[in-house]
N, C-alpha and C positions, 0 to 999 in steps of 0.2 A: 319620846314615849314609845313609839313603835318599835325601836330597837330593843328596849328593855322588855316589852311584851313578847317579842319573838324569842328572846333569850329565855324568858320564863316558860314560854311554850315548849322550847327544846328541852329544858330541864325536867318538865313535868309531864310530858306526853306518855311516859311509862306508867303513870298512875292510872288506876281504873276507877270506874264508877262516876259519881257526880262531879268530882273535881276535874276529871279529864273532859267531861262533857261541857262543863262551864268554860274551861279554857278554850275549847274548840270553838264555841260560839263567840267568845270574847274577841277572837282574832279573825272573824269573818271578813272584815273590811280590807284594810290596807296594810301591807307589810313594807317596811323600809329596809332596803338592803344596802349597807354602806360599810366603809371603814375596814378594808382588808389588809391594811399595813403594807401597801405597795411601796417598793423602792422607786417607782417611776411615777412622779407626780403628774405627768401628762395624761395618764390613763384615768378615765372617769369610771370608778367602780360604783358610783351611786346610781341606784336604779329603783324607780317606783313601779310596783306592779300589783295588780289585784291577785290575791291568793286565797282560794276558798278553803274552808276548814276541811273539806273532803280531800283536797290535794295535800294539805299539810299532814293529814292522817296517813295518806299513802306514803308520803316522804318519810314520816317518822317510822312507819312499819319497816320500810326498806333500811333505814339507818339502824334500827334495832337488830336487823338481820346481819348487817355487816360489821357493826361496832360491837364486838364481843365484850362481855364483862371483864374488866381488867383486874389483874392482881395488884398492880400499882400504876399510877399515872404520873407522867413527867410533863411539865410545862416548858416548852422551848422558848428562848428569847425572841423568836420571830413570831410568836403567837400560836404555833402549832401545839396540839395536845397529842402526846405519844402515850398510847395505852400499852402496857406490858401484859400480854394475853398468854395464858397457858398454851403451849404449842399444840396440844391436842384439841383446843377449842377454837383454833384459828379458822377464818372463813373458807379456806381451801377445801376442808373436809366436808363442806355442805354440798359439794358438787355431786350430782347423781352418779357420775362415773367413779367417784372416789369414796363412796359410802363405806366400802370395806377396805379402803386403802390404809396400809400401815406405813407410817412415816419412816423413810429410810434412815436407819440408825447408824450403820457403818458409813464411813466416808466413801465417796465415789472413787473410782480409779482415775487419778488425774492424768492428763495427757503428758506424754514424755516429750522432751524437747529434742527435736531432730536437728543435728548439727549440719550446717550447710557450708561447703567449702567456700573460701573467700573468692576463689577464681570463678565461682558460679555466678557472681554478680560483678558488675562494674562498680568500682568504688567512686561514686560521683558525689563529691562534697558540694551539696546544693545550698549550703548556708545554714542547714539545720544543725543545731549543736545542743548538747545537754547542758551547757552552761546557761544559767539563768532559769532553769526549770526547777520549781520547788515541788518536792514530793509531798504526798499525803493530803491532798484536798479532801476534807472530811465533812462531817455533818454538823449543822448548827445546834441541834438539840443536845449535843455532847458538852456544850460549853459550861453548863452548871455542874458538871462532874457526876451527875446521876446516871446510872445505867440500869437497864432491866435485869432482873435476877435470872439466874440459870433456870432453864426449863420453860422460859417464856420467850415470846417474840415481840419486838416493838412494832406497833401498827399505828400509823397516823390516823387520828380520829376524823371521820367525816361528819360535817354538821349541816344543818338545814340550809344555811347560806350557800354552801358548796353546791347543793343540788339545784337551788333556785337560779344559780348562774348558768346552768346548762339549759339546753333547748327543751328538754323533757326529762322525766325520770328514766325513761328507756335509754336516752342518749348520755346520761350521766356516767362518766368514766370510760366512754367508748370513743374510738377513732371513727371518723367518717371514711367510708370505703374509698380506697385509692389504689389503682392498679399499679403493680410494680413498674417503676420507671425503666428499668433495664430492658424490659420487653417491648417498650413503646418505640416504634420507628417514627411515629408522628407525635413525639412527646410534647412539643410546644402547644399544638392545637388541643390535645387531650387534656393537658394540665391546665390550660387557661379555662377549661370548662369546669373542672372540679376544684379549682382554687389552690391546689398544692403545687409548690415548686421545690426542686431539689438541686443539690450539687453532690453527687455521689461517685464513689469508686465501687466496682463490682467484679465478681468472678464470672467466668463462663457458666452457662446453664447446663452443661453436659456432664459435669463431674459429681461424684458422691462426696458430700462434705459432712463431717461429724462434729463440727464446732468452729468457732472463730474468736479472735481476740484483737483488741486494739487498745492503745492508750490515747485518750481523748482530752484535748485542751478544753478547759472550762472557762466560760465567759458568762456575762449577763446581758445578752442582746436586748435592745429596746423593742417593745411591741406596740404597734400603732393603735389597735383596737382590742377590746377585751376578748373577743371570740377568735382571735388569731393566736398562733403559737410559733415558737422557734425551737427546734430540737436538733440534737446531734446524737447519732445512735448507730448500733449494729443491727442489721436484719438478717435472720436465717430463714430461708424461704424454701417451700416445696409445694407442688401442686400446680393447678391450672391458673395462669396469670390473667386469663380472660374469662374465667368461669366463676363458680361459687364455692370451689373447694380449696382455695389457696390457704395453706398453713403458714403461719409466721410467728417467730419468736423474736422479740426485740428488747433492747436495753440501751440506756445511755443517759443523757441529761436533757432536760427541757425547761423552757420558760413558757408557762401557760396560765395567764391570768384567769381564764374561765374555770380551769380545773382546780387551781390552788388559791386563787384570790389575791395573788401578789405577782411580782415580777422577778422572783429569785430563781436561779437555776436549781433544779431538783433531780435527784436520781430517780429514774423511772424504769418500769418494765411494761411489756405488753405482750399479749398472745391472741391469736385467733385461729380457728380451724375451718372457717367458712367465709373467707374473704371479707372480714370485718362486718359481717351482716348481723349475726345474733350472738355468736360465741365470743368469749374473751373480754378483756378490759385492761385498763391501766392498773398497775400496782396490785393492791389487794382489795380493789373495789368490787370484785366478784369472787366467786370460788374458782379455784384452779391452781395458782402458784402456791407451792408449799414452802413456807419460810422455816429455816432451821437455825438462823443466827440471832443472837440477842443484842447485837451491837449496831446493826445496820437497819435503819428504817427506810423502807422503800417509799418514795414520795416526799421524803424530808429534804430540806434545803442543804445544798453543798456549800461549804465555806472553808477557806476563802476562795475568791475567784481571781482570774487573771486581770491585769490592767495594761493599758496601752503603753508600750515601751518599758513596762515595769515587770514585776515578778509574774512568772507564768506558772499556773497550777494545772495539773491534769489528773485524770482518773484512769485506771486500767480495768477493763471488763473482759472476762473470758466466759463464753458459753460453750458447753460441750455435752455430748451424749455419753453417759456412763455406759461402757461396753458390757458391764455385768447385768444391770437391771433395766437399762434403756431409758432412764429418766434424763432430761436435759437440765444440767446444773449450771448455776451462775456463780462466778467468783468476782469479787470487787476489791480494788486496791491491791494490797500486798497478799494476794491469794486467799482472801477471806471468803469462805463459803457462805453464800447468802441463803440459798435454797434451790428448789428445782421445780420444773414443769413436768408432772408425771406423763409418761408415754401414753397413758390412757386418754389424754385430752385430744390426741391428734390422730389423723389418718395418714397422710403422706409423711409427716415428720415423725411418726412412730418408727420409721425406718431410718431415713437420713434426709439432709437438706440437699438441694440441687443448686442453690445460689446463695451467695453472701453479698450484702451491700453494706457499705460504711459511708457515712456522710451526714449532710444536713438537710432539713426539710422545714419549710415555712408554709403558713396559710396566707394566701393573697386574696382577701375578700373584696378588694377594690371598693371599699366602703365609701370613698369620696369620688368614685368614678375614675380614679387614677390607680397606678400600681401602689401597693402598700409600701410604707417605709419601715415595716418590720424587718429587723436585721437578722441575718444568718451568721452563726459563729460569732466573731468579734464585731461584725458590721463592716469589716474591711475586706477588700478583694485579695485573692490568693497571692498575687504577685508582690504584695507588701511584705510577705515573709515573716520570719520569727519575731515575736514580741508585738506584732501588729495584726497579722491574720491568724485565725484559728487553725489548728492542725489535728490530724489523726496520725499517729506514728506506730511503727512496729506492727503492721498489719500481718496477722498470722491466721492459718486455718488448721483444723484438725482432720487427719485422714482416717481411713478405715482401720489402721493399725493403732489408733489413739495416739498418734504422733503429731506434735505441734511444730509447724515450720513456717518460715516466712513466705508470704504470697509471692509467687514467681511472676505472674502476669495479671494485671488488672486493666480494666477499661474505666475511663472517667467520662462523666456525662452531666451536663447542666442544661436545662431547657432554654434559659435566657441569660447568656453570659454578660449582658449589660447590667443585670440586676444582681446575680450571684454567679460565682465561677469556681473552678477547681483546677489545681495543677499538681500532678503527682511526680514523685522522684524516688531515688534510692540512695542511701549511703550506709556505711558500716554500722553507725551508731543507732540510727533510727530505722534501719531496714527500709522496706517499702512504706512510704508515707505520702501525705499530701496536705497542702494548704487549701482552704476553701472558704466560701462565705461572700458577704457583700452587704451593701446598705439598703438594698431594695430600691425604692424610687430615687432617681437622680436624673440629671439632664439627658442621659442616654437611656434611661429606663423610666419613661413617662407613665 
């Protein structure tokens, strides 16, 4: 009964007058939050909580703000609702800094590929091979064959249940502050305090970087508790790592039951201009990122995914600064332009990035007093290699000439190698690459 009432509430909150007031009072008592179609039956998504009509009103006002009126709606097999919204009505343009922003019509100037002599690298065949890699890991909502029409952008609809899973309305769609790992000399101590653990490769902090690229192996790591996540992503960073002005642009795939209500890997983006304090958000859950593509839904599930000793699937992500207009563009897969972060959103990144990070991150909440068993990557350690451990391959950066070239030198870092680790290498086919991940709690990681 409570489920149907909440659904009724969600459908009818836009009504005005007596009908809206009646429904608000009808739902004062108890809301039952359940059934998010998880692929992981060990997670308990059922949660009873008291929700006042005032809170529900606030939530619905926020949802009305970010869920724009669709031209067409598509129901995905995984339960997502994809709204096809006119591109000039998308949430990005609500941002105060973008009120007069004109959506970039012409394509950006794409990075040129810089050829590197084979002698510049040692040809170390580390076991990585293109055989067995299946191209084109795509999105689940495409399965029914329906697409958004031209002139619209696909936006995953947010619902009342999504907000109720978060700590608060303010926290909905936001990362919790986490200092950049590469700047921490005392990383294990610091990370154990904020609950985030990483296995990353990163560039030095003294160079000017105008973009980064990688091809990322896609898995569906298991998550121990709903408020933990596991992600694999690219970070482009600039600003103060120990202050409040860190700028970050991020993209990759993540499994986040709290954010999405299931355990499927999903394409995601993130941005902040103030060290994750007040600005920015995941995907299109706030104004900022301008989407231009009608085929890629940010936040939608990626399918198919890799299997242990079976087929391997990966996605390619490129983020770079358009040298003409200064916006940070993102392409996905086979050079498909998704959209851009306008330069107006940033302070330090309005110019360039000073560091790039590639790799995995998990939340270790120690819910049972022990290290989490939330997996990173495939859930297997780096030394297990291809088909078993997850990988990032063909790491590249964009320089001031808008040239894309293989990363020459990277550092690798993981806080607790008994829980998650990383091993980097190079060969002619995969360029600079690494395997990473782990199972979390095990006899060596109590």
